[in-house]
LUMLUMDREN-2810 file (N, C-alpha, C; in Angstrom, 1 decimal):
<atoms>
<atom><aa>X</aa><ch>A</ch><at>N</at><xx>-55.4</xx><yy>1.7</yy><zz>-56.3</zz></atom>
<atom><aa>X</aa><ch>A</ch><at>CA</at><xx>-55.9</xx><yy>1.0</yy><zz>-57.5</zz></atom>
<atom><aa>X</aa><ch>A</ch><at>C</at><xx>-54.9</xx><yy>-0.1</yy><zz>-57.8</zz></atom>
<atom><aa>X</aa><ch>A</ch><at>N</at><xx>-55.5</xx><yy>-1.3</yy><zz>-58.0</zz></atom>
<atom><aa>X</aa><ch>A</ch><at>CA</at><xx>-54.7</xx><yy>-2.5</yy><zz>-58.3</zz></atom>
<atom><aa>X</aa><ch>A</ch><at>C</at><xx>-55.0</xx><yy>-3.0</yy><zz>-59.6</zz></atom>
<atom><aa>X</aa><ch>A</ch><at>N</at><xx>-54.2</xx><yy>-3.8</yy><zz>-60.1</zz></atom>
<atom><aa>X</aa><ch>A</ch><at>CA</at><xx>-54.3</xx><yy>-4.4</yy><zz>-61.5</zz></atom>
<atom><aa>X</aa><ch>A</ch><at>C</at><xx>-55.1</xx><yy>-5.8</yy><zz>-61.3</zz></atom>
<atom><aa>X</aa><ch>A</ch><at>N</at><xx>-56.0</xx><yy>-6.0</yy><zz>-62.2</zz></atom>
<atom><aa>X</aa><ch>A</ch><at>CA</at><xx>-56.7</xx><yy>-7.3</yy><zz>-62.3</zz></atom>
<atom><aa>X</aa><ch>A</ch><at>C</at><xx>-56.4</xx><yy>-7.9</yy><zz>-63.6</zz></atom>
<atom><aa>X</aa><ch>A</ch><at>N</at><xx>-56.0</xx><yy>-9.2</yy><zz>-63.6</zz></atom>
<atom><aa>X</aa><ch>A</ch><at>CA</at><xx>-55.7</xx><yy>-9.9</yy><zz>-64.9</zz></atom>
<atom><aa>X</aa><ch>A</ch><at>C</at><xx>-56.8</xx><yy>-10.8</yy><zz>-65.2</zz></atom>
<atom><aa>X</aa><ch>A</ch><at>N</at><xx>-57.5</xx><yy>-10.7</yy><zz>-66.3</zz></atom>
<atom><aa>X</aa><ch>A</ch><at>CA</at><xx>-58.5</xx><yy>-11.6</yy><zz>-66.8</zz></atom>
<atom><aa>X</aa><ch>A</ch><at>C</at><xx>-57.9</xx><yy>-12.6</yy><zz>-67.8</zz></atom>
<atom><aa>X</aa><ch>A</ch><at>N</at><xx>-58.1</xx><yy>-13.9</yy><zz>-67.5</zz></atom>
<atom><aa>X</aa><ch>A</ch><at>CA</at><xx>-57.6</xx><yy>-14.9</yy><zz>-68.4</zz></atom>
<atom><aa>X</aa><ch>A</ch><at>C</at><xx>-58.7</xx><yy>-15.4</yy><zz>-69.3</zz></atom>
<atom><aa>X</aa><ch>A</ch><at>N</at><xx>-58.5</xx><yy>-15.5</yy><zz>-70.6</zz></atom>
<atom><aa>X</aa><ch>A</ch><at>CA</at><xx>-59.5</xx><yy>-16.0</yy><zz>-71.5</zz></atom>
<atom><aa>X</aa><ch>A</ch><at>C</at><xx>-59.3</xx><yy>-17.5</yy><zz>-71.6</zz></atom>
<atom><aa>X</aa><ch>A</ch><at>N</at><xx>-60.3</xx><yy>-18.2</yy><zz>-71.3</zz></atom>
<atom><aa>X</aa><ch>A</ch><at>CA</at><xx>-60.2</xx><yy>-19.7</yy><zz>-71.3</zz></atom>
<atom><aa>X</aa><ch>A</ch><at>C</at><xx>-61.2</xx><yy>-20.2</yy><zz>-72.3</zz></atom>
<atom><aa>X</aa><ch>A</ch><at>N</at><xx>-60.8</xx><yy>-21.3</yy><zz>-73.0</zz></atom>
<atom><aa>X</aa><ch>A</ch><at>CA</at><xx>-61.7</xx><yy>-21.9</yy><zz>-74.0</zz></atom>
<atom><aa>X</aa><ch>A</ch><at>C</at><xx>-62.5</xx><yy>-23.0</yy><zz>-73.3</zz></atom>
<atom><aa>X</aa><ch>A</ch><at>N</at><xx>-63.3</xx><yy>-22.6</yy><zz>-72.3</zz></atom>
<atom><aa>X</aa><ch>A</ch><at>CA</at><xx>-64.1</xx><yy>-23.5</yy><zz>-71.5</zz></atom>
<atom><aa>X</aa><ch>A</ch><at>C</at><xx>-65.5</xx><yy>-22.8</yy><zz>-71.3</zz></atom>
<atom><aa>X</aa><ch>A</ch><at>N</at><xx>-66.5</xx><yy>-23.6</yy><zz>-70.9</zz></atom>
<atom><aa>X</aa><ch>A</ch><at>CA</at><xx>-67.8</xx><yy>-23.0</yy><zz>-70.6</zz></atom>
<atom><aa>X</aa><ch>A</ch><at>C</at><xx>-67.8</xx><yy>-22.3</yy><zz>-69.2</zz></atom>
<atom><aa>X</aa><ch>A</ch><at>N</at><xx>-66.8</xx><yy>-21.7</yy><zz>-68.8</zz></atom>
<atom><aa>X</aa><ch>A</ch><at>CA</at><xx>-66.7</xx><yy>-21.0</yy><zz>-67.5</zz></atom>
<atom><aa>X</aa><ch>A</ch><at>C</at><xx>-67.6</xx><yy>-19.8</yy><zz>-67.5</zz></atom>
<atom><aa>X</aa><ch>A</ch><at>N</at><xx>-68.4</xx><yy>-19.6</yy><zz>-66.4</zz></atom>
<atom><aa>X</aa><ch>A</ch><at>CA</at><xx>-69.3</xx><yy>-18.5</yy><zz>-66.3</zz></atom>
<atom><aa>X</aa><ch>A</ch><at>C</at><xx>-68.6</xx><yy>-17.2</yy><zz>-66.1</zz></atom>
<atom><aa>X</aa><ch>A</ch><at>N</at><xx>-69.0</xx><yy>-16.2</yy><zz>-66.7</zz></atom>
<atom><aa>X</aa><ch>A</ch><at>CA</at><xx>-68.4</xx><yy>-14.8</yy><zz>-66.5</zz></atom>
<atom><aa>X</aa><ch>A</ch><at>C</at><xx>-68.7</xx><yy>-14.4</yy><zz>-65.0</zz></atom>
<atom><aa>X</aa><ch>A</ch><at>N</at><xx>-69.7</xx><yy>-14.8</yy><zz>-64.4</zz></atom>
<atom><aa>X</aa><ch>A</ch><at>CA</at><xx>-70.1</xx><yy>-14.4</yy><zz>-63.1</zz></atom>
<atom><aa>X</aa><ch>A</ch><at>C</at><xx>-69.0</xx><yy>-14.7</yy><zz>-62.0</zz></atom>
<atom><aa>X</aa><ch>A</ch><at>N</at><xx>-68.1</xx><yy>-15.6</yy><zz>-62.3</zz></atom>
<atom><aa>X</aa><ch>A</ch><at>CA</at><xx>-67.1</xx><yy>-16.0</yy><zz>-61.4</zz></atom>
<atom><aa>X</aa><ch>A</ch><at>C</at><xx>-66.1</xx><yy>-14.8</yy><zz>-61.1</zz></atom>
<atom><aa>X</aa><ch>A</ch><at>N</at><xx>-66.0</xx><yy>-13.9</yy><zz>-62.0</zz></atom>
<atom><aa>X</aa><ch>A</ch><at>CA</at><xx>-65.1</xx><yy>-12.8</yy><zz>-61.9</zz></atom>
<atom><aa>X</aa><ch>A</ch><at>C</at><xx>-65.8</xx><yy>-11.5</yy><zz>-61.3</zz></atom>
<atom><aa>X</aa><ch>A</ch><at>N</at><xx>-67.0</xx><yy>-11.6</yy><zz>-60.9</zz></atom>
<atom><aa>X</aa><ch>A</ch><at>CA</at><xx>-67.7</xx><yy>-10.4</yy><zz>-60.4</zz></atom>
<atom><aa>X</aa><ch>A</ch><at>C</at><xx>-67.2</xx><yy>-10.0</yy><zz>-59.0</zz></atom>
<atom><aa>X</aa><ch>A</ch><at>N</at><xx>-66.7</xx><yy>-10.9</yy><zz>-58.3</zz></atom>
<atom><aa>X</aa><ch>A</ch><at>CA</at><xx>-66.1</xx><yy>-10.6</yy><zz>-57.0</zz></atom>
<atom><aa>X</aa><ch>A</ch><at>C</at><xx>-65.0</xx><yy>-9.6</yy><zz>-57.1</zz></atom>
<atom><aa>X</aa><ch>A</ch><at>N</at><xx>-64.1</xx><yy>-9.8</yy><zz>-58.1</zz></atom>
<atom><aa>X</aa><ch>A</ch><at>CA</at><xx>-63.0</xx><yy>-8.9</yy><zz>-58.4</zz></atom>
<atom><aa>X</aa><ch>A</ch><at>C</at><xx>-63.6</xx><yy>-7.6</yy><zz>-58.9</zz></atom>
<atom><aa>X</aa><ch>A</ch><at>N</at><xx>-64.5</xx><yy>-7.6</yy><zz>-59.8</zz></atom>
<atom><aa>X</aa><ch>A</ch><at>CA</at><xx>-65.1</xx><yy>-6.4</yy><zz>-60.3</zz></atom>
<atom><aa>X</aa><ch>A</ch><at>C</at><xx>-65.7</xx><yy>-5.6</yy><zz>-59.2</zz></atom>
<atom><aa>X</aa><ch>A</ch><at>N</at><xx>-66.4</xx><yy>-6.2</yy><zz>-58.3</zz></atom>
<atom><aa>X</aa><ch>A</ch><at>CA</at><xx>-67.1</xx><yy>-5.5</yy><zz>-57.2</zz></atom>
<atom><aa>X</aa><ch>A</ch><at>C</at><xx>-66.0</xx><yy>-4.8</yy><zz>-56.3</zz></atom>
<atom><aa>X</aa><ch>A</ch><at>N</at><xx>-65.0</xx><yy>-5.6</yy><zz>-56.1</zz></atom>
<atom><aa>X</aa><ch>A</ch><at>CA</at><xx>-63.9</xx><yy>-5.0</yy><zz>-55.2</zz></atom>
<atom><aa>X</aa><ch>A</ch><at>C</at><xx>-63.2</xx><yy>-3.8</yy><zz>-55.8</zz></atom>
<atom><aa>X</aa><ch>A</ch><at>N</at><xx>-63.1</xx><yy>-3.8</yy><zz>-57.1</zz></atom>
<atom><aa>X</aa><ch>A</ch><at>CA</at><xx>-62.5</xx><yy>-2.6</yy><zz>-57.8</zz></atom>
<atom><aa>X</aa><ch>A</ch><at>C</at><xx>-63.5</xx><yy>-1.5</yy><zz>-58.2</zz></atom>
<atom><aa>X</aa><ch>A</ch><at>N</at><xx>-64.8</xx><yy>-1.7</yy><zz>-57.9</zz></atom>
<atom><aa>X</aa><ch>A</ch><at>CA</at><xx>-65.8</xx><yy>-0.7</yy><zz>-58.2</zz></atom>
<atom><aa>X</aa><ch>A</ch><at>C</at><xx>-66.1</xx><yy>-0.7</yy><zz>-59.7</zz></atom>
<atom><aa>X</aa><ch>A</ch><at>N</at><xx>-66.0</xx><yy>-1.8</yy><zz>-60.3</zz></atom>
<atom><aa>X</aa><ch>A</ch><at>CA</at><xx>-66.3</xx><yy>-1.9</yy><zz>-61.8</zz></atom>
<atom><aa>X</aa><ch>A</ch><at>C</at><xx>-67.6</xx><yy>-2.6</yy><zz>-62.0</zz></atom>
<atom><aa>X</aa><ch>A</ch><at>N</at><xx>-68.2</xx><yy>-2.4</yy><zz>-63.1</zz></atom>
<atom><aa>X</aa><ch>A</ch><at>CA</at><xx>-69.4</xx><yy>-3.1</yy><zz>-63.5</zz></atom>
<atom><aa>X</aa><ch>A</ch><at>C</at><xx>-69.5</xx><yy>-3.4</yy><zz>-65.0</zz></atom>
<atom><aa>X</aa><ch>A</ch><at>N</at><xx>-70.2</xx><yy>-4.4</yy><zz>-65.4</zz></atom>
<atom><aa>X</aa><ch>A</ch><at>CA</at><xx>-70.4</xx><yy>-4.9</yy><zz>-66.7</zz></atom>
<atom><aa>X</aa><ch>A</ch><at>C</at><xx>-71.6</xx><yy>-4.2</yy><zz>-67.3</zz></atom>
<atom><aa>X</aa><ch>A</ch><at>N</at><xx>-71.5</xx><yy>-3.5</yy><zz>-68.4</zz></atom>
<atom><aa>X</aa><ch>A</ch><at>CA</at><xx>-72.6</xx><yy>-2.9</yy><zz>-69.1</zz></atom>
<atom><aa>X</aa><ch>A</ch><at>C</at><xx>-72.9</xx><yy>-3.8</yy><zz>-70.3</zz></atom>
<atom><aa>X</aa><ch>A</ch><at>N</at><xx>-74.0</xx><yy>-4.6</yy><zz>-70.2</zz></atom>
<atom><aa>X</aa><ch>A</ch><at>CA</at><xx>-74.3</xx><yy>-5.6</yy><zz>-71.2</zz></atom>
<atom><aa>X</aa><ch>A</ch><at>C</at><xx>-74.9</xx><yy>-5.0</yy><zz>-72.5</zz></atom>
<atom><aa>X</aa><ch>A</ch><at>N</at><xx>-75.3</xx><yy>-3.8</yy><zz>-72.4</zz></atom>
<atom><aa>X</aa><ch>A</ch><at>CA</at><xx>-75.8</xx><yy>-3.1</yy><zz>-73.6</zz></atom>
<atom><aa>X</aa><ch>A</ch><at>C</at><xx>-74.7</xx><yy>-2.7</yy><zz>-74.5</zz></atom>
<atom><aa>X</aa><ch>A</ch><at>N</at><xx>-73.6</xx><yy>-2.2</yy><zz>-73.9</zz></atom>
<atom><aa>X</aa><ch>A</ch><at>CA</at><xx>-72.5</xx><yy>-1.7</yy><zz>-74.7</zz></atom>
<atom><aa>X</aa><ch>A</ch><at>C</at><xx>-71.4</xx><yy>-2.8</yy><zz>-74.8</zz></atom>
<atom><aa>X</aa><ch>A</ch><at>N</at><xx>-71.5</xx><yy>-3.9</yy><zz>-74.0</zz></atom>
<atom><aa>X</aa><ch>A</ch><at>CA</at><xx>-70.5</xx><yy>-4.9</yy><zz>-73.9</zz></atom>
<atom><aa>X</aa><ch>A</ch><at>C</at><xx>-69.1</xx><yy>-4.4</yy><zz>-73.5</zz></atom>
<atom><aa>X</aa><ch>A</ch><at>N</at><xx>-69.1</xx><yy>-3.6</yy><zz>-72.4</zz></atom>
<atom><aa>X</aa><ch>A</ch><at>CA</at><xx>-67.9</xx><yy>-3.1</yy><zz>-71.8</zz></atom>
<atom><aa>X</aa><ch>A</ch><at>C</at><xx>-67.9</xx><yy>-3.2</yy><zz>-70.3</zz></atom>
<atom><aa>X</aa><ch>A</ch><at>N</at><xx>-66.7</xx><yy>-3.3</yy><zz>-69.7</zz></atom>
<atom><aa>X</aa><ch>A</ch><at>CA</at><xx>-66.6</xx><yy>-3.2</yy><zz>-68.3</zz></atom>
<atom><aa>X</aa><ch>A</ch><at>C</at><xx>-66.2</xx><yy>-1.7</yy><zz>-68.0</zz></atom>
<atom><aa>X</aa><ch>A</ch><at>N</at><xx>-66.9</xx><yy>-1.1</yy><zz>-67.0</zz></atom>
<atom><aa>X</aa><ch>A</ch><at>CA</at><xx>-66.7</xx><yy>0.3</yy><zz>-66.7</zz></atom>
<atom><aa>X</aa><ch>A</ch><at>C</at><xx>-66.2</xx><yy>0.4</yy><zz>-65.3</zz></atom>
<atom><aa>X</aa><ch>A</ch><at>N</at><xx>-65.0</xx><yy>1.0</yy><zz>-65.1</zz></atom>
<atom><aa>X</aa><ch>A</ch><at>CA</at><xx>-64.4</xx><yy>1.1</yy><zz>-63.8</zz></atom>
<atom><aa>X</aa><ch>A</ch><at>C</at><xx>-64.9</xx><yy>2.4</yy><zz>-63.1</zz></atom>
<atom><aa>X</aa><ch>A</ch><at>N</at><xx>-64.8</xx><yy>2.5</yy><zz>-61.8</zz></atom>
<atom><aa>X</aa><ch>A</ch><at>CA</at><xx>-65.2</xx><yy>3.7</yy><zz>-61.1</zz></atom>
<atom><aa>X</aa><ch>A</ch><at>C</at><xx>-64.5</xx><yy>5.0</yy><zz>-61.5</zz></atom>
<atom><aa>X</aa><ch>A</ch><at>N</at><xx>-63.3</xx><yy>4.8</yy><zz>-62.1</zz></atom>
<atom><aa>X</aa><ch>A</ch><at>CA</at><xx>-62.5</xx><yy>6.0</yy><zz>-62.6</zz></atom>
<atom><aa>X</aa><ch>A</ch><at>C</at><xx>-62.9</xx><yy>6.4</yy><zz>-64.0</zz></atom>
<atom><aa>X</aa><ch>A</ch><at>N</at><xx>-63.9</xx><yy>5.7</yy><zz>-64.6</zz></atom>
<atom><aa>X</aa><ch>A</ch><at>CA</at><xx>-64.4</xx><yy>6.1</yy><zz>-65.9</zz></atom>
<atom><aa>X</aa><ch>A</ch><at>C</at><xx>-63.7</xx><yy>5.3</yy><zz>-67.1</zz></atom>
<atom><aa>X</aa><ch>A</ch><at>N</at><xx>-62.7</xx><yy>4.5</yy><zz>-66.8</zz></atom>
<atom><aa>X</aa><ch>A</ch><at>CA</at><xx>-62.1</xx><yy>3.7</yy><zz>-67.8</zz></atom>
<atom><aa>X</aa><ch>A</ch><at>C</at><xx>-63.0</xx><yy>2.6</yy><zz>-68.3</zz></atom>
<atom><aa>X</aa><ch>A</ch><at>N</at><xx>-63.1</xx><yy>2.4</yy><zz>-69.6</zz></atom>
<atom><aa>X</aa><ch>A</ch><at>CA</at><xx>-64.0</xx><yy>1.4</yy><zz>-70.2</zz></atom>
<atom><aa>X</aa><ch>A</ch><at>C</at><xx>-63.1</xx><yy>0.4</yy><zz>-70.9</zz></atom>
<atom><aa>X</aa><ch>A</ch><at>N</at><xx>-63.4</xx><yy>-0.9</yy><zz>-70.7</zz></atom>
<atom><aa>X</aa><ch>A</ch><at>CA</at><xx>-62.7</xx><yy>-2.0</yy><zz>-71.3</zz></atom>
<atom><aa>X</aa><ch>A</ch><at>C</at><xx>-63.7</xx><yy>-2.8</yy><zz>-72.1</zz></atom>
<atom><aa>X</aa><ch>A</ch><at>N</at><xx>-63.5</xx><yy>-2.9</yy><zz>-73.4</zz></atom>
<atom><aa>X</aa><ch>A</ch><at>CA</at><xx>-64.4</xx><yy>-3.7</yy><zz>-74.3</zz></atom>
<atom><aa>X</aa><ch>A</ch><at>C</at><xx>-64.4</xx><yy>-5.2</yy><zz>-73.9</zz></atom>
<atom><aa>X</aa><ch>A</ch><at>N</at><xx>-65.5</xx><yy>-5.8</yy><zz>-74.0</zz></atom>
<atom><aa>X</aa><ch>A</ch><at>CA</at><xx>-65.6</xx><yy>-7.3</yy><zz>-73.8</zz></atom>
<atom><aa>X</aa><ch>A</ch><at>C</at><xx>-65.9</xx><yy>-7.9</yy><zz>-75.1</zz></atom>
<atom><aa>X</aa><ch>A</ch><at>N</at><xx>-65.0</xx><yy>-8.8</yy><zz>-75.6</zz></atom>
<atom><aa>X</aa><ch>A</ch><at>CA</at><xx>-65.1</xx><yy>-9.4</yy><zz>-76.9</zz></atom>
<atom><aa>X</aa><ch>A</ch><at>C</at><xx>-65.3</xx><yy>-10.9</yy><zz>-76.7</zz></atom>
<atom><aa>X</aa><ch>A</ch><at>N</at><xx>-66.3</xx><yy>-11.4</yy><zz>-77.3</zz></atom>
<atom><aa>X</aa><ch>A</ch><at>CA</at><xx>-66.6</xx><yy>-12.8</yy><zz>-77.3</zz></atom>
<atom><aa>X</aa><ch>A</ch><at>C</at><xx>-66.1</xx><yy>-13.5</yy><zz>-78.5</zz></atom>
<atom><aa>X</aa><ch>A</ch><at>N</at><xx>-65.3</xx><yy>-14.5</yy><zz>-78.3</zz></atom>
<atom><aa>X</aa><ch>A</ch><at>CA</at><xx>-64.6</xx><yy>-15.3</yy><zz>-79.4</zz></atom>
<atom><aa>X</aa><ch>A</ch><at>C</at><xx>-65.2</xx><yy>-16.7</yy><zz>-79.5</zz></atom>
</atoms>
């Protein structure tokens, strides 16, 4: 398991650009709950500012 750092940018950058890393880690974005879920069950909330 490796660590992934997500940087929050104040730009109109698409979220899809980070899906390659999420796929590599076995994680997916649940848009109903607004969380990223890893294959080990850890959930990370996604907050839009």
